[in-house]
C-alpha positions as CSV (number, residue, x, y, z in Angstrom):
1,M,-0.3,166.9,65.2
2,P,-0.6,164.7,68.3
3,Q,0.9,161.2,68.1
4,L,-1.7,158.5,67.4
5,D,-1.7,155.4,69.5
6,R,-0.3,152.6,67.3
7,P,-2.5,149.7,68.8
8,G,-5.5,152.0,68.7
9,L,-4.9,153.0,65.1
10,E,-4.5,149.3,64.1
11,A,-7.7,148.4,65.9
12,R,-9.6,151.3,64.3
13,R,-8.4,150.3,60.9
14,R,-9.2,146.6,61.5
15,V,-12.8,147.4,62.5
16,L,-13.7,150.4,60.3
17,G,-11.4,149.9,57.4
18,D,-8.5,152.0,55.9
19,E,-10.8,154.2,53.8
20,Y,-12.9,155.4,56.7
21,V,-9.9,156.0,59.0
22,D,-7.9,157.7,56.3
23,K,-10.8,160.0,55.6
24,A,-11.2,160.9,59.3
25,L,-7.4,161.6,59.6
26,T,-7.0,163.4,56.3
27,G,-9.0,166.4,57.7
28,L,-6.8,166.9,60.8
29,D,-6.3,170.5,61.8
30,S,-5.8,172.4,65.0
31,F,-9.5,172.1,65.8
32,N,-9.9,168.3,65.7
33,A,-6.4,166.7,65.8
34,E,-6.4,166.3,69.6
35,F,-10.0,164.8,69.5
36,Q,-8.9,162.2,66.9
37,A,-5.9,161.3,69.0
38,L,-8.2,160.9,72.1
39,V,-10.6,158.7,70.1
40,T,-7.8,156.6,68.7
41,D,-6.0,156.2,72.0
42,Y,-8.8,155.7,74.5
43,C,-11.7,154.3,72.4
44,W,-9.6,152.1,70.1
45,G,-6.3,151.7,71.9
46,K,-7.5,151.2,75.5
47,V,-10.9,149.5,75.0
48,W,-11.0,147.7,71.6
49,T,-7.6,146.1,72.2
50,R,-8.7,144.5,75.5
51,P,-8.7,140.7,75.2
52,T,-11.8,139.8,77.2
53,L,-14.4,140.6,74.5
54,S,-14.0,139.8,70.8
55,D,-14.3,142.5,68.1
56,K,-17.6,140.8,67.1
57,Q,-19.0,141.1,70.7
58,R,-17.9,144.7,70.9
59,S,-19.6,145.5,67.6
60,L,-22.9,144.1,68.7
61,I,-22.7,146.0,72.0
62,N,-21.9,149.2,70.1
63,L,-24.9,148.7,67.8
64,A,-27.2,148.4,70.8
65,M,-25.8,151.5,72.5
66,I,-25.4,153.7,69.5
67,S,-28.9,152.9,68.2
68,A,-30.4,153.6,71.6
69,L,-28.6,157.0,71.6
70,N,-30.0,157.7,68.1
71,R,-26.7,158.5,66.5
72,S,-27.5,157.5,62.9
73,D,-24.2,158.2,61.2
74,E,-22.1,156.4,63.9
75,F,-24.7,153.6,63.9
76,K,-24.2,153.0,60.1
77,T,-20.4,153.2,60.5
78,H,-20.6,150.5,63.2
79,V,-23.0,148.3,61.2
80,R,-20.2,148.3,58.5
81,G,-17.7,147.5,61.3
82,A,-20.0,144.7,62.6
83,I,-20.1,143.1,59.1
84,R,-16.2,143.4,58.9
85,N,-16.0,141.7,62.3
86,G,-18.0,138.7,61.1
87,C,-21.4,139.6,62.6
88,S,-24.2,137.8,60.7
89,V,-27.4,139.4,59.6
90,E,-29.1,137.3,62.2
91,E,-26.8,138.5,65.0
92,I,-27.4,142.1,64.0
93,R,-31.1,141.5,63.8
94,D,-31.3,140.0,67.3
95,T,-29.3,142.8,68.7
96,L,-31.7,145.3,67.2
97,M,-34.6,143.3,68.6
98,Q,-33.1,143.8,72.1
99,V,-32.8,147.5,71.3
100,A,-36.5,147.7,70.4
101,I,-37.6,146.1,73.6
102,Y,-35.2,147.9,76.0
103,A,-34.7,151.3,74.3
104,G,-38.2,151.5,72.6
105,I,-39.8,150.6,69.4
106,P,-39.0,153.9,67.7
107,A,-35.3,153.3,68.3
108,G,-35.7,149.7,67.0
109,V,-37.5,150.9,63.9
110,E,-34.8,153.5,63.1
111,A,-32.0,150.9,63.7
112,F,-33.6,148.4,61.4
113,R,-34.1,151.0,58.7
114,L,-30.5,152.2,58.9
115,A,-29.1,148.7,59.1
116,R,-31.0,147.8,55.9
117,Q,-29.4,150.9,54.2
118,V,-26.0,149.6,55.1
119,F,-26.8,146.0,54.0
120,E,-27.9,147.3,50.6
121,A,-24.9,149.5,50.2
122,E,-22.5,146.6,51.2
123,G,-24.3,144.0,49.1
124,V,-25.5,142.0,52.1
125,T,-28.7,140.2,51.4
126,P,-30.7,138.8,54.3
127,A,-32.3,135.4,53.7
128,P,-35.9,135.3,52.7
129,A,-38.4,135.1,55.6
130,D,-39.8,131.7,56.5
131,D,-43.5,131.4,55.8
132,A,-45.3,131.6,59.1
């Protein structure tokens, strides 16, 4: 098995949680081990450890990009990561509003639907809407 980048592994665990990372790494074999090492080293080790943006900022950026790409499983994973990184429901909502405008209403509809699923699974309850 290839050696996993230590700072990358720490960042990946910090954002996604031990359970998620352990599950991803438990199934390592000759087919996916090098890919997992690549993801851990470059994505998490070379980018998520850069000091300019906070994990919270990176999470919101990821939500916008992944929802625009319509990658539902990764989107839900990163909604969980955004919550772990301290993103509020309001910050996630406004990020998804940007998605709806710049990537299209269908992308926004799907992102809001998937985020709601994660909120429910994680016990996150958005505040009631103000009467307009």
